[in-house]
C-alpha positions as CSV (number, residue, x, y, z in Angstrom):
1,M,93.7,110.1,80.3
2,R,97.3,112.0,79.1
3,I,99.0,113.5,81.9
4,V,101.9,116.1,81.5
5,R,103.9,117.5,84.7
6,I,106.4,119.8,84.3
7,E,109.0,120.0,87.3
8,A,111.6,122.8,87.5
9,Y,114.5,119.4,88.0
10,Y,113.8,116.0,88.5
11,P,116.5,114.0,90.1
12,A,116.7,110.6,88.0
13,K,118.7,108.7,90.7
14,L,116.7,109.6,93.6
15,G,113.5,108.1,94.7
16,Y,111.3,111.4,95.6
17,H,107.7,111.6,94.6
18,L,108.5,112.9,91.3
19,S,109.3,109.7,90.2
20,Y,106.6,107.8,92.0
21,I,103.5,109.4,91.2
22,P,103.8,109.1,87.6
23,R,104.6,105.2,87.9
24,Y,101.6,105.0,89.7
25,Q,99.4,106.8,86.8
26,Q,100.8,104.4,84.4
27,R,100.0,101.4,86.4
28,K,96.5,103.0,86.3
29,G,96.2,103.2,82.8
30,H,97.2,106.5,81.9
31,T,100.0,107.9,79.5
32,V,102.3,110.1,81.5
33,A,104.8,112.6,80.3
34,V,107.3,114.3,82.3
35,I,109.0,117.7,81.7
36,S,111.9,119.0,83.2
37,S,115.5,120.3,83.5
38,D,118.9,118.6,84.7
39,R,120.1,121.9,85.9
40,L,119.2,123.4,89.5
41,W,118.3,127.1,89.8
42,P,119.2,129.1,91.7
43,A,122.7,127.8,92.3
44,G,122.9,128.4,96.1
45,K,124.5,126.8,99.0
46,G,121.6,124.7,99.1
47,Y,121.4,123.3,95.8
48,K,125.0,122.2,95.7
49,T,124.8,119.7,98.3
50,M,121.9,118.2,96.4
51,L,124.6,117.2,93.9
């Protein structure tokens, strides 16, 4: 099965479900693509702490 995941923001260096789930799906034999941004939006108080 081909799977496309669309995420608003993908923190590549952090180990959230955004990276675990695609890896698990690939191990199960699926073709997985993740489409995301490297920009946080909207930039507010809580978002600055993640950078």
